[in-house]
One Martini backbone bead per residue (centre of mass of N, CA, C, O) as a GRO file, in nm:
protein
  127
    1MET     BB    1   0.097   0.036   0.022
    2HIS     BB    2   0.046   0.367  -0.037
    3MET     BB    3   0.083   0.688   0.015
    4PRO     BB    4  -0.137   0.920   0.077
    5SER     BB    5  -0.297   1.212  -0.032
    6ARG     BB    6  -0.411   1.492   0.170
    7THR     BB    7  -0.292   1.691  -0.045
    8PRO     BB    8  -0.202   1.843  -0.329
    9GLU     BB    9   0.099   1.882  -0.244
   10ASP     BB   10   0.166   1.581  -0.185
   11LEU     BB   11   0.197   1.487  -0.479
   12HIS     BB   12   0.476   1.602  -0.534
   13ALA     BB   13   0.623   1.441  -0.311
   14LEU     BB   14   0.539   1.161  -0.408
   15LEU     BB   15   0.675   1.169  -0.686
   16ALA     BB   16   0.962   1.215  -0.584
   17ALA     BB   17   0.983   0.967  -0.401
   18ALA     BB   18   0.931   0.754  -0.617
   19MET     BB   19   1.178   0.823  -0.786
   20ASN     BB   20   1.398   0.798  -0.560
   21GLN     BB   21   1.294   0.479  -0.514
   22GLY     BB   22   1.197   0.338  -0.785
   23ASP     BB   23   0.857   0.365  -0.768
   24ILE     BB   24   0.629   0.322  -1.009
   25ASP     BB   25   0.375   0.244  -0.852
   26ALA     BB   26   0.352   0.502  -0.680
   27PHE     BB   27   0.337   0.697  -0.911
   28VAL     BB   28   0.080   0.582  -1.056
   29GLU     BB   29  -0.114   0.592  -0.798
   30ALA     BB   30  -0.148   0.919  -0.812
   31PHE     BB   31  -0.352   0.842  -1.036
   32GLU     BB   32  -0.598   0.834  -1.224
   33ASP     BB   33  -0.713   0.606  -1.447
   34ASP     BB   34  -0.772   0.868  -1.674
   35ALA     BB   35  -0.523   1.016  -1.690
   36VAL     BB   36  -0.327   1.298  -1.796
   37HIS     BB   37   0.011   1.290  -1.944
   38VAL     BB   38   0.320   1.452  -1.970
   39VAL     BB   39   0.628   1.353  -2.128
   40PRO     BB   40   0.938   1.386  -2.060
   41PRO     BB   41   1.092   1.556  -2.323
   42THR     BB   42   0.872   1.507  -2.567
   43GLY     BB   43   0.543   1.543  -2.493
   44ALA     BB   44   0.399   1.304  -2.454
   45ARG     BB   45   0.080   1.149  -2.437
   46THR     BB   46  -0.119   1.014  -2.174
   47VAL     BB   47  -0.374   0.756  -2.104
   48GLY     BB   48  -0.350   0.619  -1.829
   49LYS     BB   49  -0.172   0.390  -1.643
   50ALA     BB   50  -0.045   0.205  -1.858
   51ALA     BB   51   0.076   0.432  -2.035
   52LEU     BB   52   0.240   0.565  -1.814
   53ARG     BB   53   0.421   0.330  -1.741
   54ALA     BB   54   0.544   0.285  -2.023
   55ALA     BB   55   0.664   0.580  -2.047
   56LEU     BB   56   0.841   0.554  -1.760
   57GLU     BB   57   1.038   0.314  -1.769
   58PRO     BB   58   1.293   0.453  -1.892
   59THR     BB   59   1.330   0.652  -1.656
   60PHE     BB   60   1.349   0.441  -1.420
   61ALA     BB   61   1.607   0.297  -1.550
   62LEU     BB   62   1.777   0.585  -1.472
   63HIS     BB   63   1.771   0.656  -1.177
   64PRO     BB   64   1.605   0.881  -1.045
   65THR     BB   65   1.637   1.227  -0.937
   66ALA     BB   66   1.418   1.426  -0.736
   67ARG     BB   67   1.280   1.769  -0.739
   68MET     BB   68   1.005   1.937  -0.567
   69GLU     BB   69   0.810   2.250  -0.598
   70VAL     BB   70   0.569   2.443  -0.463
   71VAL     BB   71   0.430   2.774  -0.596
   72GLY     BB   72   0.110   2.698  -0.631
   73LYS     BB   73  -0.253   2.748  -0.548
   74LEU     BB   74  -0.583   2.621  -0.652
   75GLU     BB   75  -0.895   2.585  -0.467
   76GLY     BB   76  -1.209   2.398  -0.551
   77ASP     BB   77  -1.458   2.175  -0.537
   78GLY     BB   78  -1.238   1.920  -0.530
   79PHE     BB   79  -1.017   2.099  -0.667
   80ALA     BB   80  -0.674   2.134  -0.804
   81LEU     BB   81  -0.414   2.381  -0.871
   82THR     BB   82  -0.074   2.315  -0.936
   83HIS     BB   83   0.251   2.461  -0.900
   84GLY     BB   84   0.585   2.378  -1.026
   85ARG     BB   85   0.916   2.270  -0.958
   86TRP     BB   86   1.173   2.079  -1.138
   87GLN     BB   87   1.419   1.812  -1.086
   88LEU     BB   88   1.629   1.591  -1.294
   89VAL     BB   89   1.827   1.291  -1.257
   90LEU     BB   90   2.000   1.092  -1.493
   91THR     BB   91   2.144   0.756  -1.522
   92HIS     BB   92   2.338   0.618  -1.737
   93PRO     BB   93   2.503   0.329  -1.816
   94ASP     BB   94   2.778   0.513  -1.874
   95GLY     BB   95   2.734   0.753  -1.631
   96ARG     BB   96   2.575   0.960  -1.748
   97ARG     BB   97   2.436   1.278  -1.673
   98GLU     BB   98   2.099   1.399  -1.670
   99HIS     BB   99   1.954   1.728  -1.686
  100LEU     BB  100   1.635   1.828  -1.567
  101LYS     BB  101   1.390   2.100  -1.613
  102GLY     BB  102   1.089   2.266  -1.467
  103ARG     BB  103   0.745   2.323  -1.516
  104GLY     BB  104   0.435   2.254  -1.337
  105THR     BB  105   0.098   2.109  -1.382
  106ILE     BB  106  -0.174   2.025  -1.155
  107VAL     BB  107  -0.468   1.828  -1.157
  108SER     BB  108  -0.685   1.763  -0.884
  109ARG     BB  109  -0.877   1.516  -0.687
  110ARG     BB  110  -1.108   1.461  -0.451
  111ARG     BB  111  -1.194   1.201  -0.269
  112SER     BB  112  -1.416   1.041  -0.058
  113ASP     BB  113  -1.155   0.976   0.147
  114GLY     BB  114  -0.965   1.260   0.109
  115THR     BB  115  -0.798   1.204  -0.121
  116TRP     BB  116  -0.554   1.252  -0.381
  117ARG     BB  117  -0.563   1.288  -0.745
  118ILE     BB  118  -0.456   1.278  -1.065
  119VAL     BB  119  -0.575   1.414  -1.381
  120LEU     BB  120  -0.355   1.640  -1.456
  121ASP     BB  121  -0.018   1.642  -1.622
  122ASP     BB  122   0.227   1.920  -1.675
  123PRO     BB  123   0.582   1.930  -1.678
  124MET     BB  124   0.567   2.145  -1.954
  125THR     BB  125   0.525   2.425  -1.872
  126PRO     BB  126   0.516   2.721  -1.972
  127ARG     BB  127   0.685   3.028  -1.899
   0.00000   0.00000   0.00000
C-alpha cells in the first residue's frame, strides 16, 4: 500500500519520493485511472495508468533523482490546480548524468475518502 496524498501539495512530494525510491508503482498510483500526463522531454501524452507506466519505464530505468517544489495553488469544489518547479537527474548506463528541469502544472481531484489523485499533469508547462 502506498502513502495517500492528504493535500494537493502532497502529490508533488509523493511523485518525487517515488522517483527517488525507483518505485514506479507508487508514482502511477498517484494518478486517477483515466488521467492525462505529458511525458518529458518529448511531450508525448498518455491517457490512463497503463500508458503512463509504459511511458515512464525508460525514465525509471535510469535511476532518477527528483526534486519538486510547489510554488502556487488554487483550490475549490474538490479540485486543485498546483504549480511547481522540478529538477530531475537521470544516470545513463555509461555513467553519464542527464539534468532536466522545468515547471509543472497538476490538476487533482479530492476523492470520497479525502485523498487526492492527479487528473491532469503537465510537467512541461510553458514559462
